[in-house]
N, C-alpha and C positions, 0 to 999 in steps of 0.2 A: 328583742323589741320591747320587753317589759322591764321597767326600771326596778332596782332593788327596793325592798320594802322600806329600808331605813332612809331612802332618799326621796320618798314620795308619801304624801298623806294618804292613808288607806281610805279615807272618806272622800277624797277628791274625785271629781268626775273623770279626770284623766286616768287615775289609777283603776277606777272601776271599769272604764272602757278597755284598758289593757287586759284586765282580768277576763272580761267578757270575750275579748278577741281570742284569747287562748282557749276558752271553753268552746267557742264557736268553730274553731279550726276543723276538727274532725267532722262535725255536722255539715260544715260548708262544702267540703269535698264530697260528702255523701249526697248532698243536694245537687251538686253539679252532675254526679253520675246518674242520679234519678232523672234530672232534666234531659240529659242526653238519651237515656233509655226510652223515655216517653216520646221524644221527638222522632226517634228511629221507628218506634211502633206506629206513630201517626203517618209516617211515610208509606207504610204498608196499607193502612186503612185511614185515609184522611178524614173520614167522618166519625171516627171513634171519639165520642164525647168524653168517655172516661179518661182517655189518654190526654186529651186537650185539657181536662181538669187537672190532671197530674202535672202538666207543664205549668199551668197557672199557679197551682199550689206551691210548686218548687220555687218559682220566681217570687211569689208573695212572701214565702218564708225567708228566702235569701235577702230580700229587701228589708223585711222587718227586723230580722236578727242583725243584718248589717248596719241598720240605723242605730240599734242599741249599742253596737260596738264602735260607732263613730266612723264607719267606712262610707263617708258621704259620697265620694265619686262613684263607688260601686252601686250605692243606693240610687243615685240619679240615673245611672245607665240602666239598671235593672227595672226601675220604675217605668221607663219608656217601653221596654219589651213587655212588661206586665200589662201596661195599658193596651198595647196592640193585641195581646192574647185575650184580654177581656172582651174585645170586639169579636175575636174568633169564637170565644166561648158563647157569645150571644148570637152567633150565627150570622153576623154582619160581614165577615170576611171568610173566604174559603182558602184553605192552605194549598199552595201549589208546590211543585218541586223547587222552584226558585225561592219561595218563602221558607221551605224546610232548610235549604242551604244557608239562608240568611240567619235562621234561628240557631243553627249549629255554629255559625260564625260568632253569633252573640254569646253562645255558651262558652266558646273558646276565649272570648274577650273577658267574660266574668271570671273565668279561671285564671286568666293572666293577671287580673286585678287582685285576686286572692294570692297568687304566687308573689306578686309585688309586696303584698302586706306581710306575708309569712316567711318569705324567702328573699334573697337578693335578686334584683332585676328591676326592669322598668316596664311600663305599660305603654303601648302605642295609642296615645290619646286620639290621634288623627283617624286611626282605624275605627275607634269607637264612635267618633262623630259621623263617619261615613255609614256605619251600620245603622245608627239611629235615624240618619237622614233617609236611608232606604226604607226603614220601617214606616217612617212618617209619610213618605211618598205613597206607600201602599195603603196607608190608613185613610188618606184623603183622596186617593184615586190617582191614576197615571196622569202625568203631565202637570200635576199641581206643583207649586213651588215648595221645595223641601227645605227645611232649616239646615244650614250648613254648620251649625255649631251648637254645642250643649249650652243651656242656660247656666249661669254661674251666680255665685254669691247668694244673697237672700232670696232673689227671684227664683233661683234653682231650688233652694230649700222649700220655699213656699209652693212652687209648682209641683214638687215631688212629695209634698206632705211628709217631709222628714219630721220625725217626732221631736217636738220642742222640749228642751230641758227646763224644768220648773225651778224657781228659786228655792222653794221649800217642798218637802215631801207632803203628799196628801194621801188620805185614805179613801178608797173607793169600795163601795159595796156593790158587787156585780152578781146579778141573778140571770141564769139562762137555762132554757130547756126547749126541747123540740115542740114546735107548735102544730106539727102535722107529721103523719107517718113518713119516714125517710127511706123506707125500703129495708131497714135493718131492724132486727128484733130488739136490740139494745144499743142505741146510739152511743158511741164511745167519745166521752168528752176530754180524754187525756191530751189530745193534740192542742185543744184550746187552753187547757190548764198549763201545759208546758210553755206555751207562748206567753201566757200571763205571768208565769213564774220568771220568765226572762226580763220582764219589765220591772220587777222589784221583789219584795217579800210578800208572800201570800199564804193564807190558810184556806182550806177547801172543806166544804160541808155538803153532803148529799141530803137534801131535805125530803125525806120519804113522806112527810105529812102534806106535801104539796105536789103530789103526783100529777103530771101533766096528762091531758087527754087529747087525742086518742092513743098516744104512744105508750102510756103506762110507764114512762121513765121519770126518774126523780128530777126535781128542780135543783140545779147546782148553784151553790152560793159561795162566792169568793170574796174575802176581804183582802184588798191589795193596797200595799203601801208603796208608792212609786213617785218618781219625779217626772215621769212621762205624762202627757196630757190625755184628755178623754178620747181624742182622735186615734191615738195609738191603741187604746183598748178596743175601740170600734173596729179598727183594722184587723184585729185578731179574728173577728167573726164575719169578715166581709164575704167569705165564701158561702155562709149559711144564713145570710141576713133575711132571706125569704122563707126559710124553713124553721128557724129558731126564734124564740122570743127572748129579747135581751133588755135588761133594765140595769142602768148604771146610775148610782147615787153617790154624790160627793159629800164627804163629811168634813166641812171646813174646820180648821184648827185642830183636827184630830190627828196628831202625829204620834211619835213614839220616842221615848227616852232611849238613849244608846244602851244596847244589850238588854232592853226590856220590851220585847215584842208584845203587841196588844193581844188580848184573848178574845175568843169568839164562843158564843153559846151554840151548842148543837142540839137540835130538836129532831127526833126521829119517831116514826110510828110505823106499824106494819100494815100491809094490805089486809082487808077483811075478806068477806065472802064474795061470791061471784057477782053479787048485785052492786059491788063497788063501795060498800061502806068500809070505813076505816076504824080499827079498834086499836087501843093501846096494848102493848105486849104485857102479859100477865105472868110469864115465867120468871121465877126468882133468878134464873141464870141470865135473863135478858131484861134487866130493869130499864125503866124509862130513863133516858139520858138527858132529859130536859134540864138545862142549866149547867151541864158539865162543861168545863173549860178546856179548850184544846189550843195549844200554842201554834203560832204561825209555822208553816212548813210541814203541817201534818197531813200531807196529801198521799200518804203511803197506801191508802186503800185504792188509789187510782194508778199510781206509778209503780210498775213491777220490775223495773230494770234500771241499772245505773251504768254510766260510762266509767271505765277504768283505764288509766294510762298503760300502754303496752309495757313500759319500763317496769311498772309494778308487777305485772304478770311474769315478766322475765325473772325478776328478783324472787318471786314466789316459787317458780319452778327451780331456780338455782338452790333455794333453801330446801325444797323437797328433795332435790338430788343429794344434797349434803346429808339430809336425814336418812335417805336410803342407804348411803354409805355407812353411816354410823350404826344403823340397824343391822347391816350385814356383819359389822364388827361385833356388835352385841351378841348376835346369834352364834357366831363362831366362838366367842369367849364362853358363852353359856354351855355350849356343847363340850368344850374342852374341860370345863370345871366339873360337869356332870351332876350339878345340883338340881334336883327336880323342880323346886320352886323357881329357881333362876331361869331354867329352861322354859317353864310355863310363862313367866313374865316376858321373856324374849319372843316367844311365839305370839303373844298378844300384841306386843309392840310391832311385830312383823305384819300382823293382820291390819292394824290401824294404819301403819305406814303405807301398806299397799293400797288401802282405800283412799288415803290422802293423796297418794301419787296419781291414782286414776282420776280423782276429782280435779286435781290441779291440771292434769294434762287435758281433761275435757274442756276446761275453761279456755285453753289456748286453741281449741279446735274451732275452725270457721268454715262455713259453707263456701264452696268454690264458685258459686254462682256470680258473686261480685266480680271475680276475675274474668269469668266467661263474658260478662256483659261489656267489659272494656273493649272486646274485639269486634263488636257489632259495627262500631264507627270505623274501625280499621278496615274491615271487609268492605264496607260501603265506599269509603274514600279510595281504597286501592283499586277496586273494580272499576270505579269511575275513571281513575287515572289511566288504567290499561284498556279502557274501552270494552270491558267485559261485563256480563251480567251474572252476579253471584249472590246467593243468599246463604246466610249462616244459620244453622240449626243447632241449638244447644240442648243437651240431655243430661240429667243427673246433677242439676245445679245445686241440689240440697246435699250432695256428697261433701263430707267434712274432712279437712286436712289441718295439720298443725299450721298455725299462722306463719311460722318461719318458712315452711315449705312453700306455702302460697305466695309469700313475698318474693321468693327466689324463682318462682315458676313463670312469672309474667314474660320475661325476655325469651326463654325457650319456646313458649307457646306462640309468641309473636313471630319468631323466625319460621316456625313450622306452618303457620297460617299464611304468611307471606309466600312461603315456598309453594304451598298448595295452589294459591291463586296465580302466582307468577309463572310457575313451571307446569302445574297440573291442569287447571281449568283452561279450556280452549276459548277462542273468540266465539261470539254467537254464530258467525258464518261457518266456522269449522265444525262447531257442534251440530249445526243443522245438517251439514254435509255428511256427518257421521251418524245421522239418525237419532241424535240426542236432543233433549229440550235445549233451547237457546240459553236458558238460565242454568248455570252450574250451581252445585250445592256443596257446601263444606259443613260437615257434621262434627261438632265438638262435644264429646261426651265424657262422663266420669262415673265410676262405679267402684264400690269396695270389693276387694278380693283378699280375704284374710287380713293380714297385718299390712296390706298394701292398698293403694288406690291405682286403678288403671284409668289412664286418660288417653282417649283416642281422637286423632284428627284425621277424618276420612273425607276424601273428595271423590267426585264422579268424573274426574278429568281424564287425561290421556295416560296417566300412570307413568312409571319409569321405563324409558326405552333402554332395554338391556344391551342392545347392539351399540347404542351411543355410549353407554357407560363403559363397555368393553373397549371400544375404540379410544376413548379418552384415557382409560387405564393403560393401554399399550403406548399411547403417545407420551404419557408421563413416566413410563418405565415401571409402572406398578404391576403390570400384567405382561407375561411373556407371550409373544405372538404364537397363536395356536394352543395356548394353555387351556385346559378344560376346567372351567370354574362353574360351580353351581350358581343358581339364582341368588341364594343367600350370600355367597361369597362376593358376587358382583355388586349386590346392593350395599354390602358393607363398605365399598369404596367411597360411597357418597358422603360418608362421615369423616373422611380423611381431610386434613387441613388443606385449603386451597383448591379442593376438587370442585369443579363446576362443569355442567354440560351445556350451559348457555352459550350460544354462538356470538352474542354481542353483550357488551357491558351496559346495563341500564341502572336506574335508581333502585330497581327491585332485585336484580340478579346479575350474575356473570363475574363477580369478583372472587368467588370461591370462599366467601365468608358466610356462614349460616349453620349448616348441619353439623359441622365439627364443633362449633360453639355450643350447639344444642347438646351434643353428646357429652362434652366436658361439663356443662352445667348440670345435666341429669346425673352424671357419674358422681359429681361432688355432693349431690343430695342422697347418694346411696341407692340410686335408681338405675334403670336400664331403658334403652331405646330399641325397639324392634320395628321392622318394616314389613308390611304385607303388600305385595304388588299384584295388580290385575291389569296387565298392559292393555291399553286402549280403553279401559273401563274405570281407572282410578287407582289410588293408593291409600294405605292407612298407616299412620305412624302411631305406635303404641308406647306410651310411657308408663313404666311401672315404678311407683314411688312409695317410700315408707310413709306411714301415717304421721310419724313424729321423728324429730332429730334430737330430742333432749334426753330421753330415757328409752332404751331399747332392751329387748330380750337378747342376751348374748350367749355364745357358746364358748366356754373358756378352755383353752388348751395350753400346752407347754412345749417349748423347743429349747433345749439347752437350759440356761438359767432364766430364760425370759418367759413371760406369760403373754398369750395372744388371744384376742376375742374375735370370733366370727359373728356377724349378725345372724341370729338364729333363723330368721326368715329365709335366708339363703341356703341353710344347711338341710340336706336330704337324708344322709346316713353316714355312718362311720364303718370302715372295714380295716382289718389288720393288713400290714405289709411285712411279710417275712423276707429273709435273705433270698429264699428260693423264688418268691414272687417277684422280687426286684430283678433277679437274674433272668427270669422268663421274658423280660422286656427287651433283651438283647441290646442293652445300652440305651434304649429309649424309655422315657418316663411314661410307660403305659402299664395298665393293669386290667385283667379280665374280671369284670364284676357280673356274675351270673349271665355270661354269654355276651356282655357288652364291653367294648374297649373304652376305657376311661383314661384320658391323659391326666398326669398329676404334676404338681409343683412342690419342690422341697423347700420348706421355709428356712431350713439351715443354709441352703445355697442362696436364697434370695436375700437374706439378711446377714450373710457371712458369719454364721454362728460356728464357733470352733468346738472341738471336743468330739467324743465318740458317741454316735447315736445308739439307742438301745437295740438289742437283737430283734425285737418285734416292735415296729413302729405302727402308728395309726394314720389312716388316711381319712380326712374329713372331706366328704363329697358334697360340693355345692352346685347349685344351678345358676349359671350366669349366661345372659343373652340366649336363653332357650337351649343351652348345652350344659353337659355335666363335666365338671372339672374337679380333680382331687387335690388336696393340700396335705402334705406329709408333715406330721408333728411327732414329737416324742411320746406325748401322753395326752389323753383327753380327760379333762377334769369334770366338765358338765355345764349345765345351765347357770347363767349368772345375770342378775338384774344390773344392767350396765348404764351408769350415768356418764354421758359423753362429756369429756373435757377437751378443750382445744389444745393442740400441741404448741410448745413454745416456738419462738422464731428460729431457733437453731435446728429444729426438727420438722418444721412445717413443710419443707420442700422434699422430705424423704418420700420417695415413691412407694406406694403400697400401704401407707398408713393414713388413716382418716381422723384419728384422735386417740385419746387415752382414757382410762378409767382407774379409779382407786378401789382396790380390793378390800375385803373385810379385815385382812391382817395389816393394812396400811401400805402394802406394796402397790406398784403401778403396773397395769397391764395395757398393752398397746392394742388398739382396735384396727383391724385389717380393712384396707380398701380392696375388697375382693375383685371387683371388675378391673381395677388398675393392675393388680397382680397378674390377672389372666392376660391382659393386653401386653404387659411387659414380657411375660413368658412367650407369647406368640411372636413378638418382635424378635426375641432372642432366637427362637426356633427358625424363623425365616432367614435371619442373618447367618445362622449356622448352615442351613441348607444351601444358601447362596454361595457361601464360602466353599462348600464341598463341590458345588456345581462348577 
């Protein structure tokens, strides 16, 4: 949607609007999420003034930033909703369930407008007109004539106070500070400064010599060069117009030459004694800064974070990965040469590389709370559709995961929540008959567990009916009549493709698509899925996921001429396998490890590796889906910092492999998909037993 630089004047309003739209994209969708979250909270407590203010602020910011980006249709629509919530904020309208539904519909319409701007698609304008008409009807009272169309043209622009574009830039001197105690010890002006910065180029000064009373906060002074009018500046402070003092002065004819921003004098003093006198600083390390010139954009004292495109983060992690590989090669070469100084340098590089790797990975870590918040609306709408009463409780929203894992986690979690509500939570009548509260509860929680994150989806519904699962398994030929299966074995059937216990097909369930998709998705992330069932009292799905997918701690082994890497987080121990130990299994791949029978898989057999294995092999014992499984290799090499590389198209479909890594000597090692190898071995075992039977 943005034209190339060489085809458009960089100083033109069109080019600037396109640039602003790109900058606004991420913030816009964050504001949409904030709006939805606040509305859902209001539904629980309609009189919560703080949440109503959140809704108003989100709408106001969407409108203001949208106007700066030239999104006029969205601005006109949002303005109507903002006007309505201004009445709610002033206590003139009380929110009902009907108005909550209407506000959520408006949120969806704004999102649709954003999608139309940033992606392909169209917006249902008639739907937007109906939503506004409904809001206007509630604004003027039931039965009043509602407008059936949005205003258009200049009338719409004027009615919505869309910021006018000036012919020439003007410079404004803006001073603002709290005029009364606002309930916070140190009112944060960064939100206002951010909005002012979106209007043009600005410089910010905290004038400590003009401390406001009684708050004891500085007077903030901003020089703003902008094409927007004074109304746009006043709009920035609309939410605090009764609590903050605001002065706006226009400096006619005071523009700026291109690439030569104006300068501003900074005056500061420090607070004096308790009586309130003010004295100039006398320390030579803190001289008076009167007259010091600071260029525009020097608001670093207030702004403490920046937005970075995810593509840049991905590139950074890729480069760090390459550096880790080169560092491993350097360390290997240094050890082979045996030169002490060379080894010392290699060790220092290894330390610095490790620190850089950890910092780069931490930048990619994101709290999972934003993903959790997405499902509040899902639970509300789904429960309403099914005629059930369900509340979603979230825990551990601050738990951090790699952004790549979080991005791929949305669909599996959605399937599991839909499954809990559709299959697990009973109707209010059924719950009352069972002595339960009529409102069901779904708990979505996250917590760190070593190098993993555990995510649980727990409901207090009916749980899995093992009898129904067994009957369905017999019907599909998955279970033999009368076969004795444990609860865990029966529950594993629900993850098979096409398996469903629903008696009828609905929009929610019955097609056998869901839990098998969840398992495949979680397996592809290097995680596992477990089920804990409490029949008649609910079920819990437990997802165990790695913290990151970019660089992992690996366990390097060798089979034949090939090198294989196990994720170290899955490895429990290694034991030897002698010819006598192999013979003791009587043809079965089993070994006794300190009194416990552990099945094992031979990598040579799985990957058709030719040649004679050594007389003493090694078994790497890993824990998969809460069970111990061994993998026979020729030799164990040890721990390895593994930078994950995707396999090429020729090898992408090879079962049992999830990627590759480059070793210090330049050779390639394959990263094993341990859960898939176990699943494949189990299928082969079942087929073998069926053939014998």
